[in-house]
FIVEX-623845 format. One record per residue (C-alpha): chain; x, z, y negated; residue number from 1. Coordinates in nm, 2 decimals. Last residue first. Example, Ala and Ser with C-alpha at 12.3 -4.5 7.8 and 13.67 -1.06 7.14 Angstrom:
REM FIVEX-623845
- chaine,east,up,north,num
- A,1.37,0.71,0.11,2 .
- A,1.23,0.78,0.45,1 .
END
This chain:
REM FIVEX-623845
- chaine,east,up,north,num
- A,-1.95,1.55,-1.88,162 .
- A,-1.60,1.52,-2.01,161 .
- A,-1.55,1.48,-2.39,160 .
- A,-1.44,1.14,-2.51,159 .
- A,-1.08,1.10,-2.62,158 .
- A,-1.05,0.90,-2.95,157 .
- A,-0.82,0.60,-2.98,156 .
- A,-0.80,0.46,-3.33,155 .
- A,-0.59,0.15,-3.40,154 .
- A,-0.24,0.22,-3.52,153 .
- A,-0.06,-0.05,-3.31,152 .
- A,0.30,-0.05,-3.42,151 .
- A,0.41,0.08,-3.08,150 .
- A,0.73,0.28,-3.05,149 .
- A,0.59,0.62,-2.96,148 .
- A,0.35,0.47,-2.70,147 .
- A,0.63,0.25,-2.56,146 .
- A,0.85,0.56,-2.52,145 .
- A,0.57,0.75,-2.34,144 .
- A,0.50,0.46,-2.11,143 .
- A,0.87,0.46,-2.02,142 .
- A,1.10,0.18,-2.14,141 .
- A,1.27,-0.02,-1.86,140 .
- A,1.22,-0.34,-2.06,139 .
- A,1.13,-0.56,-1.76,138 .
- A,0.98,-0.32,-1.50,137 .
- A,0.81,-0.10,-1.76,136 .
- A,0.89,0.25,-1.66,135 .
- A,0.66,0.52,-1.54,134 .
- A,0.73,0.84,-1.72,133 .
- A,0.39,0.89,-1.90,132 .
- A,0.20,0.81,-1.58,131 .
- A,-0.16,0.94,-1.58,130 .
- A,-0.22,1.06,-1.94,129 .
- A,0.03,0.80,-2.06,128 .
- A,-0.19,0.52,-1.91,127 .
- A,-0.48,0.67,-2.11,126 .
- A,-0.28,0.65,-2.44,125 .
- A,-0.09,0.33,-2.36,124 .
- A,-0.40,0.12,-2.30,123 .
- A,-0.59,0.18,-2.62,122 .
- A,-0.25,0.19,-2.80,121 .
- A,-0.19,-0.17,-2.71,120 .
- A,0.14,-0.33,-2.81,119 .
- A,0.35,-0.22,-2.51,118 .
- A,0.10,-0.36,-2.26,117 .
- A,0.06,-0.69,-2.43,116 .
- A,0.20,-0.91,-2.15,115 .
- A,0.04,-0.71,-1.87,114 .
- A,0.32,-0.64,-1.63,113 .
- A,0.24,-0.87,-1.47,112 .
- A,0.13,-1.21,-1.60,111 .
- A,-0.14,-1.41,-1.42,110 .
- A,-0.29,-1.75,-1.39,109 .
- A,-0.03,-1.97,-1.57,108 .
- A,0.24,-1.77,-1.39,107 .
- A,0.48,-1.49,-1.47,106 .
- A,0.47,-1.21,-1.22,105 .
- A,0.71,-0.91,-1.23,104 .
- A,0.67,-0.65,-0.96,103 .
- A,0.78,-0.29,-1.02,102 .
- A,0.47,-0.15,-0.85,101 .
- A,0.18,-0.36,-0.99,100 .
- A,0.14,-0.27,-1.36,99 .
- A,-0.13,-0.34,-1.62,98 .
- A,-0.38,-0.54,-1.42,97 .
- A,-0.68,-0.58,-1.65,96 .
- A,-1.05,-0.50,-1.58,95 .
- A,-1.30,-0.59,-1.85,94 .
- A,-1.66,-0.48,-1.82,93 .
- A,-1.99,-0.52,-2.02,92 .
- A,-1.82,-0.76,-2.26,91 .
- A,-1.81,-0.82,-2.63,90 .
- A,-1.54,-1.06,-2.76,89 .
- A,-1.16,-1.09,-2.68,88 .
- A,-1.23,-1.46,-2.62,87 .
- A,-1.59,-1.53,-2.70,86 .
- A,-1.80,-1.58,-2.39,85 .
- A,-1.78,-1.63,-2.01,84 .
- A,-1.99,-1.39,-1.82,83 .
- A,-1.93,-1.03,-1.71,82 .
- A,-2.24,-0.88,-1.54,81 .
- A,-2.10,-0.62,-1.30,80 .
- A,-2.07,-0.88,-1.01,79 .
- A,-1.88,-1.10,-1.25,78 .
- A,-1.63,-0.83,-1.32,77 .
- A,-1.60,-0.76,-0.95,76 .
- A,-1.52,-1.12,-0.88,75 .
- A,-1.26,-1.12,-1.15,74 .
- A,-1.11,-0.80,-1.00,73 .
- A,-1.09,-0.96,-0.65,72 .
- A,-0.94,-1.28,-0.79,71 .
- A,-0.67,-1.08,-0.98,70 .
- A,-0.60,-0.87,-0.67,69 .
- A,-0.55,-1.18,-0.46,68 .
- A,-0.31,-1.31,-0.72,67 .
- A,-0.11,-0.99,-0.71,66 .
- A,-0.10,-0.95,-0.33,65 .
- A,-0.37,-0.72,-0.19,64 .
- A,-0.27,-0.41,0.01,63 .
- A,-0.39,-0.19,-0.27,62 .
- A,-0.33,0.15,-0.43,61 .
- A,-0.48,0.30,-0.75,60 .
- A,-0.40,0.46,-1.08,59 .
- A,-0.69,0.39,-1.31,58 .
- A,-0.68,0.36,-1.69,57 .
- A,-0.97,0.42,-1.93,56 .
- A,-1.15,0.25,-2.21,55 .
- A,-1.48,0.28,-2.40,54 .
- A,-1.49,0.00,-2.66,53 .
- A,-1.61,-0.01,-3.02,52 .
- A,-1.89,-0.25,-3.11,51 .
- A,-1.79,-0.59,-3.25,50 .
- A,-1.66,-0.75,-3.57,49 .
- A,-1.29,-0.68,-3.49,48 .
- A,-1.17,-0.96,-3.26,47 .
- A,-0.79,-0.90,-3.19,46 .
- A,-0.84,-0.52,-3.17,45 .
- A,-1.16,-0.32,-3.12,44 .
- A,-1.14,0.05,-3.20,43 .
- A,-1.13,0.27,-2.90,42 .
- A,-1.36,0.54,-2.75,41 .
- A,-1.15,0.70,-2.47,40 .
- A,-1.24,0.79,-2.12,39 .
- A,-1.01,1.04,-1.94,38 .
- A,-0.77,0.89,-1.69,37 .
- A,-0.87,0.81,-1.33,36 .
- A,-0.66,0.90,-1.02,35 .
- A,-0.62,0.76,-0.67,34 .
- A,-0.86,0.47,-0.65,33 .
- A,-0.82,0.27,-0.34,32 .
- A,-0.86,-0.11,-0.41,31 .
- A,-0.97,-0.35,-0.14,30 .
- A,-1.26,-0.50,-0.34,29 .
- A,-1.52,-0.27,-0.19,28 .
- A,-1.29,0.02,-0.29,27 .
- A,-1.32,-0.09,-0.66,26 .
- A,-1.70,-0.06,-0.65,25 .
- A,-1.73,0.31,-0.76,24 .
- A,-1.47,0.26,-1.03,23 .
- A,-1.66,-0.04,-1.16,22 .
- A,-1.98,0.17,-1.16,21 .
- A,-1.81,0.44,-1.36,20 .
- A,-1.68,0.19,-1.62,19 .
- A,-2.02,0.03,-1.66,18 .
- A,-2.18,0.38,-1.69,17 .
- A,-1.93,0.48,-1.97,16 .
- A,-2.02,0.16,-2.16,15 .
- A,-2.40,0.19,-2.15,14 .
- A,-2.47,-0.15,-2.30,13 .
- A,-2.18,-0.36,-2.41,12 .
- A,-1.83,-0.24,-2.52,11 .
- A,-1.66,-0.19,-2.19,10 .
- A,-1.30,-0.14,-2.08,9 .
- A,-1.10,-0.08,-1.76,8 .
- A,-0.72,-0.08,-1.75,7 .
- A,-0.56,-0.10,-1.41,6 .
- A,-0.24,0.06,-1.27,5 .
- A,-0.11,-0.03,-0.93,4 .
- A,0.07,0.14,-0.65,3 .
- A,0.12,-0.09,-0.35,2 .
- A,0.00,0.00,0.00,1 .
END
């Protein structure tokens, strides 16, 4: 089993419920959830005129190879109501592969580690909650170092647990 980190986000409908449902369905896609960060209300980036997101990060394990994992996650997103739309726009669920062990993938279909990992506070904060000392396989910077160095100053507000 390979250790992976996934980012989940939603800004349509009941955002927390969409994330919970995705977490419940991940095992049906061959992904064993080990730990889930807190949920955070986060300011949209790239496409600002939309509702704020709720985001979290999951530490999981899988036997799927990277492209198989991508296809499984895309299928799960469709199952949860994601449809093609505005790039970076509103969506009920978005699942991104942040890290896959220490593997580096560069293809037209997939980039691992996620190409904007170090630039996104909404990913680094919950990832840091789970894995602050995990290193980026290319830069060798820890998640904590990337968080301290990012120029992204968008708001990331931890939601209270229920």
